[in-house]
ZAVEXKE-478243 format. One record per residue: x, y, z of N, C-alpha, C in turn; residue in three letters. Coordinates in steps of 0.2 Angstrom, whole numbers, plus 5000, padded with zeros to 4 digits. Layout:
N
   n_east   n_north   n_up   ca_east   ca_north   ca_up   c_east   c_north   c_up   residu
        X         Y      Z         X          Y       Z        X         Y      Z      Ala
...
//
This chain:
122
   n_east   n_north   n_up   ca_east   ca_north   ca_up   c_east   c_north   c_up   residu
     5169      4578   5372      5165       4584    5372     5160      4586   5377      Met
     5160      4593   5380      5155       4595    5385     5150      4597   5383      Ala
     5143      4593   5383      5137       4595    5378     5134      4601   5383      Arg
     5133      4606   5379      5130       4611    5384     5122      4609   5386      Ala
     5122      4611   5392      5113       4609    5394     5109      4614   5393      Gln
     5102      4612   5392      5098       4614    5388     5094      4618   5395      Lys
     5091      4625   5395      5089       4628    5399     5082      4626   5400      Asp
     5082      4623   5406      5075       4621    5409     5070      4625   5413      Thr
     5073      4631   5414      5068       4635    5417     5064      4637   5416      Arg
     5058      4640   5416      5050       4641    5414     5053      4648   5413      Pro
     5050      4650   5407      5051       4658    5405     5046      4662   5408      Ile
     5048      4669   5411      5045       4670    5415     5038      4675   5412      Ala
     5032      4676   5413      5029       4679    5410     5030      4686   5410      Asp
     5025      4690   5406      5025       4698    5403     5028      4701   5409      Gln
     5023      4702   5414      5025       4706    5419     5030      4706   5423      Ala
     5032      4700   5424      5039       4697    5427     5046      4700   5423      Thr
     5044      4699   5417      5049       4700    5413     5051      4706   5410      Ser
     5046      4712   5411      5046       4719    5411     5050      4721   5418      Glu
     5047      4719   5422      5051       4720    5429     5058      4720   5430      Thr
     5059      4713   5428      5065       4711    5428     5071      4714   5423      Ala
     5067      4716   5418      5073       4720    5413     5074      4727   5415      Cys
     5066      4729   5419      5069       4737    5422     5074      4738   5426      Thr
     5073      4731   5432      5079       4732    5436     5084      4731   5434      Tyr
     5087      4727   5428      5092       4726    5425     5096      4732   5423      Ala
     5090      4736   5418      5091       4741    5417     5096      4746   5422      Ala
     5091      4746   5429      5094       4752    5433     5100      4749   5436      Leu
     5102      4743   5436      5109       4741    5439     5112      4743   5434      Ile
     5112      4743   5427      5118       4744    5422     5117      4753   5423      Leu
     5113      4756   5424      5114       4763    5424     5118      4764   5431      Tyr
     5114      4763   5436      5119       4764    5442     5128      4763   5442      Glu
     5129      4758   5437      5135       4754    5436     5138      4757   5431      Asp
     5135      4762   5428      5136       4768    5421     5139      4764   5416      Asn
     5135      4758   5415      5137       4754    5409     5132      4755   5403      Gln
     5134      4755   5398      5129       4754    5393     5122      4750   5392      Glu
     5117      4751   5392      5110       4747    5392     5111      4744   5385      Ile
     5113      4738   5385      5113       4734    5379     5111      4727   5381      Val
     5106      4723   5376      5101       4716    5376     5109      4712   5380      Ala
     5113      4710   5376      5118       4706    5380     5119      4707   5388      Ser
     5121      4713   5389      5122       4714    5397     5116      4713   5402      Lys
     5110      4716   5400      5103       4715    5402     5102      4707   5402      Leu
     5104      4704   5398      5103       4696    5398     5109      4692   5404      Ala
     5114      4694   5403      5120       4693    5408     5116      4694   5416      Gln
     5113      4699   5417      5111       4700    5423     5105      4696   5424      Ile
     5099      4696   5420      5095       4691    5423     5095      4685   5423      Leu
     5101      4683   5418      5105       4675    5421     5107      4674   5428      Lys
     5111      4679   5430      5113       4679    5436     5107      4679   5441      Ala
     5103      4683   5439      5098       4681    5446     5092      4677   5443      Ala
     5096      4672   5440      5090       4664    5439     5082      4666   5436      Asn
     5083      4669   5432      5077       4673    5428     5078      4671   5421      Leu
     5075      4668   5417      5073       4667    5411     5068      4671   5408      Arg
     5069      4674   5401      5063       4679    5400     5064      4678   5392      Val
     5060      4680   5388      5060       4680    5381     5066      4683   5378      Glu
     5069      4683   5374      5075       4686    5372     5073      4695   5370      Pro
     5067      4693   5367      5064       4698    5363     5065      4705   5368      Ile
     5063      4704   5376      5062       4709    5380     5068      4712   5381      Trp
     5075      4709   5381      5081       4713    5382     5081      4719   5375      Thr
     5080      4715   5372      5081       4719    5365     5076      4726   5364      Lys
     5071      4723   5367      5065       4730    5367     5067      4735   5371      Val
     5070      4733   5378      5074       4739    5381     5080      4743   5380      Phe
     5083      4738   5377      5090       4742    5373     5087      4746   5367      Glu
     5082      4745   5364      5081       4750    5359     5076      4756   5361      Lys
     5073      4753   5367      5069       4760    5371     5074      4764   5374      Ala
     5078      4763   5376      5083       4766    5380     5090      4768   5378      Leu
     5090      4767   5371      5095       4769    5367     5095      4776   5366      Lys
     5100      4780   5369      5101       4786    5368     5097      4791   5372      Gly
     5095      4788   5377      5090       4791    5383     5095      4792   5388      Lys
     5093      4797   5392      5097       4798    5398     5094      4795   5403      Arg
     5094      4789   5407      5091       4785    5411     5090      4789   5417      Val
     5094      4793   5420      5093       4798    5425     5087      4802   5426      Gly
     5087      4806   5418      5083       4812    5417     5076      4808   5418      Asp
     5075      4801   5415      5068       4797    5416     5066      4795   5422      Leu
     5070      4795   5425      5071       4793    5431     5067      4799   5436      Leu
     5069      4805   5434      5068       4811    5439     5062      4815   5434      His
     5059      4812   5428      5052       4815    5428     5054      4819   5420      Gly
     5060      4820   5419      5061       4823    5412     5061      4819   5407      Asn
     5061      4821   5400      5058       4817    5394     5065      4813   5391      Thr
     5071      4813   5394      5076       4808    5394     5080      4811   5388      Gly
     5077      4816   5383      5081       4818    5375     5085      4824   5376      Asn
     5081      4828   5381      5082       4836    5381     5088      4836   5385      Ala
     5094      4840   5383      5098       4842    5389     5097      4845   5395      Pro
     5099      4843   5400      5096       4844    5405     5098      4854   5407      Ala
     5093      4856   5409      5092       4864    5411     5094      4865   5417      Thr
     5097      4872   5418      5100       4874    5425     5095      4874   5429      Ser
     5095      4873   5436      5088       4875    5441     5089      4884   5440      Val
     5090      4886   5440      5090       4895    5439     5086      4895   5433      Ala
     5086      4893   5426      5082       4893    5423     5075      4890   5423      Ala
     5075      4886   5427      5069       4881    5427     5064      4885   5433      Gln
     5068      4889   5438      5065       4894    5444     5062      4900   5440      Thr
     5065      4903   5437      5063       4911    5434     5057      4909   5429      Ser
     5055      4905   5426      5048       4905    5423     5045      4905   5427      Ala
     5042      4901   5432      5037       4900    5437     5037      4908   5440      Pro
     5043      4910   5442      5042       4917    5445     5039      4924   5442      Ala
     5040      4923   5435      5038       4928    5430     5029      4926   5429      Thr
     5028      4919   5430      5021       4919    5429     5016      4921   5436      Gln
     5020      4920   5443      5016       4921    5448     5016      4928   5447      Gln
     5019      4933   5445      5018       4940    5445     5011      4943   5442      Ala
     5010      4940   5439      5002       4942    5436     4995      4940   5440      Lys
     4992      4944   5442      4987       4941    5445     4982      4937   5443      Ala
     4981      4931   5445      4976       4928    5442     4968      4932   5440      Pro
     4964      4933   5434      4958       4935    5434     4954      4931   5437      Glu
     4948      4937   5441      4942       4932    5445     4939      4927   5440      Pro
     4938      4922   5441      4932       4919    5438     4926      4921   5438      Ala
     4923      4920   5432      4917       4923    5430     4911      4917   5433      Lys
     4906      4921   5437      4900       4916    5440     4897      4914   5434      Glu
     4896      4905   5434      4891       4905    5428     4884      4903   5432      Val
     4881      4907   5431      4871       4904    5433     4870      4897   5430      Lys
     4867      4893   5433      4866       4888    5432     4857      4888   5431      Lys
     4853      4888   5426      4846       4887    5426     4843      4879   5430      Val
     4841      4880   5435      4836       4874    5437     4831      4872   5434      Glu
     4830      4866   5429      4824       4863    5426     4820      4861   5432      Glu
     4814      4859   5432      4809       4857    5436     4809      4850   5436      Pro
     4810      4845   5441      4810       4838    5439     4803      4836   5434      Glu
     4804      4832   5431      4799       4828    5429     4797      4822   5433      Glu
     4790      4821   5433      4786       4814    5436     4788      4811   5429      Asp
     4791      4805   5431      4792       4800    5427     4788      4792   5431      Val
     4785      4788   5426      4779       4785    5428     4785      4777   5429      Asp
     4785      4775   5435      4789       4770    5436     4787      4763   5439      Met
     4778      4763   5435      4775       4757    5435     4774      4755   5443      Gly
     4772      4760   5447      4771       4758    5454     4778      4755   5457      Gly
     4782      4756   5455      4790       4753    5459     4790      4755   5467      Leu
     4788      4760   5467      4790       4765    5474     4784      4768   5478      Phe
     4778      4765   5477      4771       4765    5480     4770      4763   5485      Asp
//
């Protein structure tokens, strides 16, 4: 019987693990695959990276039900995409209103106080 060899690669630190899982999730997104922990782990193994299993589970849970494309483009990832016409019409109506001129606030200057510095600058 063949014995399974123990993985002796060092476990990546937190920053490397997060970055690696991010890239793995992007690879799955680009390939139109579901982002699940097992697929993330496969990609990381193929990249010769060893991360704590919790990281793949965290990314799966964080991205479950989210639209990764919307997250990449600055949307929340939860709401359905709105049309470009709907997005551009709101700013046009806001621009039609003339902005109110800013009221000037006069600042009253107080005279400077002499502070005894103990002869520091004499």
